[in-house]
N, C-alpha and C positions, 0 to 999 in steps of 0.2 A: 497455664504455664506448660512448656514443653518438658518432657522427661529429661533427666540428666544424660541419658544415652544419646540424645540429640547433640549435646555439646561434644561428647566423645566422637560422634560421627563427623561433625564439622571439623573437629581438631585433627582427626586422622586423615583428612583429605589433603595430601601433600602436593599442593599446586606447584610449588617451586621445583619439583622433580619431574614434572611432565615435560616431555621433549618437544611437543608440537602443539600448534593451536587446535588441531583436530582432537588431540587427546584432552586438552582443556575443556573443549565443548562437550566431549563424551562424558568426562567425569562430572562436569556441572549438570548435565542432563540426568545422569544416574543419581546424583545427589538429590536433585529436585524430586525425582520420582520416589525415592526412598522416604524423603520427608513427607511428601504428600500422602503416601500410603499409611504412614504411621499416624498422621493427623486424622485421616479418615477413620482409622480404627478407634482412636481414643476420644474423638469428639462426638458430641450430640449433634448429628448432622441436620436434622429438620430445621431448627431455628436458624442456623448459620446459612444453610442453602437458600431458605426462603428470602433472606436479605440479599444474598448474592444474585438471585435470579432476577432481581429488579434491574440488573444491568443487561438484560436480554436485548439482542440486536434485531432490528427490523430489516427485512429483505424484500426485494422486488419480485422474485420468482416464487416465493412461498414462505410460510412461516409456521413455526411450531409454538403454541402458546406456552406461557410461563408455567412452571410446575404448580405455583400456588393458585393458578386459575383452573386447574383440573377439577372437575366435578367429583366430589367424594361420593356422590350418590350413584355412581356407575355400577356399584355392586360387585367389585372384583372379589373373588374368593381368594383364600390364602394360597391355594395351589397356583392360581393364575398370576399371582404376584411373584412367583419364583421362576426365574428364567429357565425355560424348558418347554416340553411339548404342550403343556396346558396353557402357558402364556402365548405361544405361537398360535395355538388353536383359537384362543380368545381374539387375537389380532385378526386372524383370517375370518372368523365369524362376524366381527364388527365391519370388516371390509365388505363382506358379502351383503350386509344390510345396506351398504352404500352403492351396491351394484358393481363392486370390483371382486373378481374371482381369482383366488390364489389356491393352488393345489400343493399341499405339503406331502413330502415323502414319509408318511406316517410309519411305514413298515421298515424303513431304513434308519436304524437307531444312530448310526454314525453321521448320516446326513442331517438328521434332526439336531444332533448335538453340535454339528458344525454351524448350523444356522443360528442356534441359540447362543453360541459362544460369545459373539460381540455384545449381545444383550446382557449376558451374564457378567461380562467385564465391566459394562457401564454400571450395572447395579452394584457390583463389588466396589467400584470407585466412588459410590455415594449418590448416584442418580436414583431418584425414586422410580420404582417399577411402574407406577401409574404414568409417569412422564414418558417412559420408554414405549409403553403400549399406545398411548395417545399420539406420540410422534409417528409411529409406524402406521397408525390408522389414518391420520390426517395427510401424511405424505407417503403413499404406498411405495414410491420408488426408493424410499429409505430402507424398507424391508427387503426389497429386491437387491439393494446394494449390500446389505448385511448378509444375504443369502449367497451372493456370488463372490464377493470379496470382503468377507467379514474381518479377517485378520488385517488386511490393508486399511479398511475403514477405521477400525479402532486404533491402529497405529498412527494414522493421520490425526485423529481426534486427540489422542494422547500427546502427540508432538505439539499441537496447537495449545493445549492446556498447559503443558510444561513450560512453554516459552513465552506465551502471550498473556498470562494472568487472566485467562478466561475460565469460566466454569465449564464443566462437561456439557451442560445444557446449551451454552452459547456455541461451543464447538459443534454440537450436533446440528444446531440451526445452520451453521455455516456449511456443514456437509450436506444438509438438505438443499441448500440453495445452489451449491456448486458440486453436485454429486459426481457427474461425469468427469469434470475437470480434476477434482481432487483424487478420484479413484484411478486416474490415468498416471499418477505419480506414486512413488513409494514414500513411506514416512521418512526414510533416510534422505531422499531427495528434497523433501520439504524442509528438513532440518538444515541441509546445506544452503538452501535459498535464504532461510532465516539467518544463518550464520553470516551471509553477505551483508544483510541489513545490520546485524550486530557489529560487523566490522566497520560500519560507517558511524560508529559511536552512538548508535541508538541503543539504549539500555534495555536489557531483557525485562519482561514484565509489562507494566501498563503502557510504557512508551512504545514498545514493540507491538503490543496488542492494538494500540490506537492506529499505528501505521497499517497493520493488517486489516483492521476494520475499514480504513479509508480505501485501501487497495487490496482486496482479497486475492487478486491475480498474482500478487507476490508469491503465493504459495504454489502456483502451478504453471504460470506463464513463463516464457523465456526459458533459460537454463541457468544454473548457478554460475557456469563459466562466463556466459554473456553478461550477467549481472555484475560479476566481478570485474569484467573489462570496463564497464561503464563507471563503476566506482573508482577504478584506477585512473580512468580518464579525468574524472572530476577532481581527483587529488592533485593532478598536475596543474590545475587552474584555481582551485579554491582551497582554503585552509580546512583542517579537520573539523574545527568547530562549525564552519559555514556549511560543510557537507552534512554534518549531523542535523542542522536546522532544516536544510533543504529536503533531506530524506524523510525527516519526521513530518514535515508539512506537505510535501508532494512525493510520497513514496513511489508513485508511478514513474519517477525519473529513472529508476533502475531498470525499467522495461522499455525505455525509449530507444529510438534509433540513434546510434552513436554519432553518425555523420550529421544528422539533422540537429541533434542536441549541441554538438560543438559549434556548428554554424550560428546557432541562435545566441549562445552565450558569448561567442566572439563578437558578433554584431552589437549586442547590447553593451558589452564592456568597451570595445575599442571605438565604435562609431557613435554610440549614444553617450559614452563615457559615464556610465552608471557603475558605481562601486559594487564590489562583490557581495557586501553584506545585505544589499537590497534584494538579491536573488532569493534568499531564504524567506523573505516576507511576501514575495509575489508567488501566487499559485498557478496562474494561467500560462506563464511563459513556457512551461514544459510542454503543454498540450497545444498551444497556439502555433500556427504556422509562421515560418519566417517571413513570408510575404505580408501577413497581417501585421506583424510587429514592425516591419519596415514602413508600411503604409501609415500606421498610426504615428510613427516617429516623423515621417516626412510631413504629414498633415499638421502636426504641432509646430514644426519648424516654419511652415508656410503661414500659419495663423499667428506666429509670434508667441505662442504659449510655451515654447521650449527653446532654450538657447544652449548650444553646445558648450559645456563647462570648459573654462580656461583656468589652469592652475594659478594664473596671475590675477584672476577675477573670481574669487570663491563665491561672490554674491550671486552669480548666475546659478551655481549649483543649489544654493539655498532657495532660490525662487522657482526652480523647475519642479514640476510634479514628480512624485516618486514613481518607481517602476510599477508598484502595486496600483497606484492611481491611474497609470496609463493603460495597463493591460487587464486588471481585475475588475473591469466595469463593462457593462453592455454598451452597445453603440449609442443609445440615447444619452446615457450619462457621460460617456466619453466626449460626445460632441458638445453638449450644453454646459457641463460642469468643468471639464478639463480643457477643451479647446476653446470654449467660449463662443461657439457658433451654433447654428441650427442643425438639427439632425439631417435635413435635406442637403445642406452643403457638404456634410461629411459623406453622405451616400453618393452624391454626384462625384466627389473627388475619388472615392474608392472605385466607382465604376469606370471612370476615365483611366485611373492608374492600372486597373486590371487589363483594360483594352490595350494600353501602351505596352505593358509587359508581355502580353501575348504576341503582339506584333514584333516586338524586339527579339523575343525568343532567347533571352540571355541565359546562358548556362550558369554563370556566376553573378548573382545579383549584387554582390558587393565584394570588395577585396578581402580575402581571408588573411587574417593576421595571427600568427602563432605567438605565444608569450615571449619567446626568445627574440622575436623581431619587433617587439613593441617600440624600442627606442628608435630604430630606423624608420618605422612607420610615423612616429611623432615628428621626426625631423622632416620627412617628406611633406607631411601635412602643413608644418609650419612654413616651409619654403614655398609651398603652393599658395598659401594664404598671403604671404608677403608679395609674391609676384602679382597676384590678383589685385592687391591694394594699389600697386604702382604700375598698372598695365600700360600707362602712357609711355613708359620708358621703352617699350618694345618698338615704338614708332620713331624713336629718336635716331637720326642718321648723322653721319659725320659730314 
């Protein structure tokens, strides 16, 4: 149970009197930090953290083992488990055994204290000292990062923990994997990027953490302003609930090129006539090129596997494959399972289409339609189909 003071702390937070969204975010962040610090002091951390560490993330560029996998027979002395000169010396000695040489400013007490400060902050936050030592030994660039930009490194780690329901160990692993990228931004800048994601109705905690795990570049790529522009552009086409689903499933959408993104969802919606709710269920449309989307659509039309939906004939919409079935499958499955042909036929069609497009050199591969012009576009399409059906009238003379 939480102390009674926690209830007072929560009750004293007057959200209704905050004048801006930024103040709400700052107050929420401060509240989360205070609650976390009090929990760390009052809890028996070893049992809780061992369970939480099972949620550790795998990375491609490097990994730090889970705390419960650290060999207790390493023989750390009590002084080495206290963040300070002795802990740093133990890390340097272990690195030397692996052929990595680090030189510590042993005679400069201020420099040594500055290097040890982020390690001290991690231990005070509840991270086991053994984990800190092992992380720096297995990933030497982490020690270098703490030595050069210790305050920024811990600030970024703390921001990730406060917003994404990650453990400090998970945040350290993420910093280990994207060290240069994360240290190129301030913790405040990381917070603003996360605020853009939160503004897309992705809730703080596990939902936001899942989005960050899917696309860690949200923390450092692009800029908060550019991400906000994309979110605003999406709001002009999709509902808030649909944007929430899309950002949760494909968070990289906030890092995409705005022009390319608009052209793709305009084509899918107006020319393929696929409804907005299918965008959130499809993952590859954000990363797939417009040319590939158009080729798959054209091929399905040629094979008869797709019929442009007509409001007066809803059965066509029911018989068509979904956007996820069209785009979220490799070429072999698309050809055989969706189009109902052989892979060779699809590859030949794609090669010929590429050649024709290169020769044509079209700047605009399809007519761009804005939402406000949808009715006019539908009228033109209806009139065009009517004239095509009665083409013989064009040859009637008086």
